[in-house]
N, C-alpha and C positions, 0 to 999 in steps of 0.2 A: 503494499500498499503505499504511495508515495505521499510524502510529507506536505500537508495542508500548506505550508510557507513555500512551497516549490511551484505550487499549481498555478496556472494562468486562472484566469476569473472565468473562463468558457469550461475549464476542467472541474473548477470546483462547482459551479453552478450545475453541471451535470452529475457529479456525485450527490449533490444535495439533494437533486430531483429524485434519485435511485433511494435515497434514506429515506425520504417523505413515501416515496411509493411503498418500501418495506416496513415503515411503520402503521403507514394507514391499511396494509393489507392484514395487518393483525395475525399474521402467521409466524411471528418470530418470537421464542421464549423472551420473559421477563428479563433476563439477566443481559441476553444479546441485544434487546430493544435497548436497554440504558446505554450501552456500548455504542450503538449505532446513533443514539440520541447526542450523545456527548461529542462524536466525530461531526452530526449534522450541524449542531452548534459552533463547531469548530470552522466548519465550511462556511456557515451564514455571516460568521464575524469576518473571515477572511473576503469573501465577496463584499461585504457591506464597506470594509477598508479599502478595497481595489475600486468600486465604485467612487468613492470620496474623493480617493485619488484623481481619477479621470475628471472628475466635475473640477476638481481645484487646477486641472491642467487647463481643460475647457475654459474658465474664468481668466485665465493668464494669456490666453490666445485671442485678445481682442486687438484689434487695430483700428487707426484713424484712417478716413479716405485716402491719406497721402502714404498711408503704408506706415507710420510711424507709431510704435505702441501708445496707447492713451491709458495705459493702466490696466484694472480689472473691473470686471462689473460681474455681478451674481449670475449665475448659470441658472436659467428658466427652462425646465425640460416641458413645459407645456407649448 
């Protein structure tokens, strides 16, 4: 199993989706469910951190019409 810290966002998200599927199925025993849940929590935290990093980068990539940076503006995902 690949360490979460070494995963890309996409890898972590795919595994997190698998974790959710396993837990929702109800076919995993209690001890295994706890292990899976802990891994899922780690994956969720990693995904949130990667998204925050991406948002921060997007906020920094603002430029005036003349091509010179004009600072940062909050990213609006809507």
